[in-house]
TITORMAR-715835 format. One line per field, with one value per residue (C-alpha): residue in one letter; x, y, z; residue number from 1. Coordinates in Angstrom, 2 decimals, padded with zeros to 5 digits. Example, Ala and Ser with C-alpha at 12.3 -4.5 7.8 and 13.67 -1.06 7.14 Angstrom:
REM residues 2
resn <- a / s
px <- 012.30 / 013.67
py <- -004.50 / -001.06
pz <- 007.80 / 007.14
resi <- 1 / 2
//
This chain:
REM residues 71
resn <- m / p / l / l / l / t / v / n / q / a / a / d / l / l / g / m / g / r / s / t / l / y / e / l / l / d / a / g / e / l / r / s / v / k / r / g / a / s / r / r / i / p / l / k / e / v / d / r / y / i / d / r / l / l / d / r / q / n / h / e / r / e / r / a / p / g / v / p / s / a / s
px <- 082.77 / 084.44 / 083.86 / 083.80 / 081.38 / 081.45 / 077.90 / 077.63 / 078.22 / 076.36 / 073.40 / 073.45 / 073.51 / 070.23 / 068.90 / 068.38 / 070.18 / 072.97 / 070.25 / 068.13 / 071.23 / 072.45 / 068.94 / 069.42 / 072.87 / 071.50 / 068.19 / 070.73 / 069.20 / 072.53 / 075.79 / 079.10 / 082.52 / 084.67 / 088.16 / 089.03 / 086.90 / 085.87 / 083.02 / 082.17 / 079.52 / 080.24 / 079.05 / 076.98 / 075.42 / 073.80 / 072.96 / 071.43 / 069.25 / 067.61 / 066.77 / 065.39 / 063.21 / 062.09 / 061.84 / 059.13 / 057.39 / 056.55 / 055.55 / 053.25 / 051.45 / 051.27 / 049.37 / 046.92 / 045.39 / 043.57 / 045.75 / 047.41 / 051.20 / 052.94 / 055.26
py <- 083.60 / 085.04 / 084.05 / 087.80 / 090.00 / 094.03 / 095.40 / 095.92 / 092.39 / 090.86 / 094.04 / 092.61 / 089.41 / 089.62 / 092.05 / 095.28 / 098.25 / 099.65 / 101.26 / 098.14 / 096.26 / 098.95 / 098.52 / 094.88 / 094.74 / 097.74 / 095.30 / 092.10 / 090.76 / 090.15 / 090.10 / 091.63 / 091.61 / 094.99 / 095.55 / 099.35 / 101.16 / 097.89 / 096.38 / 092.66 / 090.10 / 086.75 / 084.99 / 081.97 / 084.78 / 086.06 / 081.94 / 081.90 / 085.44 / 083.58 / 080.74 / 082.68 / 084.27 / 080.78 / 079.27 / 082.37 / 082.16 / 078.52 / 079.39 / 082.08 / 079.76 / 076.55 / 079.40 / 080.04 / 077.23 / 077.34 / 080.29 / 078.55 / 078.76 / 080.11 / 078.17
pz <- 043.25 / 046.16 / 049.57 / 050.92 / 048.70 / 048.68 / 049.47 / 045.60 / 045.10 / 047.16 / 046.60 / 042.73 / 043.42 / 045.64 / 043.06 / 045.62 / 045.56 / 048.18 / 050.41 / 050.60 / 051.44 / 053.97 / 055.49 / 055.84 / 057.46 / 059.92 / 061.08 / 061.79 / 058.55 / 057.04 / 058.94 / 057.72 / 058.40 / 058.25 / 057.98 / 058.31 / 056.25 / 054.57 / 055.02 / 053.46 / 053.32 / 053.71 / 050.35 / 053.33 / 054.87 / 051.66 / 051.15 / 054.70 / 053.99 / 051.24 / 053.30 / 055.91 / 053.39 / 052.09 / 055.37 / 056.13 / 052.45 / 053.76 / 057.13 / 056.14 / 053.45 / 056.31 / 058.41 / 055.47 / 054.25 / 051.16 / 049.89 / 046.27 / 046.16 / 043.58 / 042.82
resi <- 1 / 2 / 3 / 4 / 5 / 6 / 7 / 8 / 9 / 10 / 11 / 12 / 13 / 14 / 15 / 16 / 17 / 18 / 19 / 20 / 21 / 22 / 23 / 24 / 25 / 26 / 27 / 28 / 29 / 30 / 31 / 32 / 33 / 34 / 35 / 36 / 37 / 38 / 39 / 40 / 41 / 42 / 43 / 44 / 45 / 46 / 47 / 48 / 49 / 50 / 51 / 52 / 53 / 54 / 55 / 56 / 57 / 58 / 59 / 60 / 61 / 62 / 63 / 64 / 65 / 66 / 67 / 68 / 69 / 70 / 71
//
């Protein structure tokens, strides 16, 4: 796995479309690097994004006691 992913690779890895991935980039949810016209998403950023999603989900579960977890 490369350390810098194309937008297509990152979108495939996250199971989403390119448009959604660009929305995440525009919202600052994912950081990228640009060299000329080429945009790359560091693999570590994908991992961090997933970790933040999991943290948010866990935080929401803690705020809603009595709701069974899906895992």
